[in-house]
N, C-alpha and C positions, 0 to 999 in steps of 0.2 A: 820442210823449202824455203830454201833462202829469199825474200824480197817477195816480189806481187808474182800469181800464176800469171802465164798470156792467158788473157779473154778475146773471144772471138765476139766482136760488139756488130750488131746489123749495119748499123751505121757507119761498118766497114766495109761492107760485100758488095758495094754496088753495083760491080761488075755485074755480076749475075742476079740482082733480080730479078734483070725479064725473063730468065730462067726460071724461078722459083714461082714468080705468080702464074706462066704457063704449064706448071708443072703441080702445084699443091693446092690445094681447097684452101689451107692455112694460111694462105700468103697474105698479108696487106702489108703495105711500107714499113709500118715499123714493129713488125710480126719478130720474135724472141726465136732466136734459132731454133732453141729446143722443137718448138712447133712442129717444125719440118723432122723431127727424129719421131716423134711419135707420129704424126700422116704416116710415113714412111714403117714406120713399125704397122699400124697396122694392115697395109696395104701386103706386108709380109706374112702375117699372120697365120697360120690354118684359121681356117672355122670354127674350129671351137679350139682356141690356142687360147695361154693369159699370159700377159707381161706388166712389166713392173717397171715405173720408174721412180727414182726419188730429184724432182724438180722443186723447184718454188716460183712461187706468185701466180703461176699461170691461172688461178683460182680467182684474182685478185685484182689483175691489169687489166688495162684498159689495151695496151699489145697484145693481148692473148685471147682478145672476144671471139675474133675467127676459131682459134683453136678447140675453145669452150663450143663449140655450134658447132663443129664439126664431131667434138664426143659424144654431145646428146644427141646428133644424128646417124651416129654412126657406131657408137660403142655401146655396152650395158657394163658399163662399174659394179666391179663386186665390192671395192670396197676403197675408201679414200682415208689419209690418215693426213691429216697437216702439222707439220712441223716448222711450221712458224718462228713460234717460241722458244724452237730447239736447237742450239748447235750439233749437228749433226756430225761436221768435218771441222777441220783446223779452218 
């Protein structure tokens, strides 16, 4: 890909923040967008289902506090691999 990929930043979605706040437990004014994908995925998952994501920083940032609380309250993590120091994608 030439140039920078298109990014969607939470700062640019102000118009839908009232919807996100009313719909998602993980909402916080600075929540990263991937948090909503996590919560929605768990809502769609069958009771004994399994899913996986590759994401970054949800275990380290202040913006993911509510996501970490949600995960610890509603899920059972089987495995976690920290790829912080590994370049997975270009």
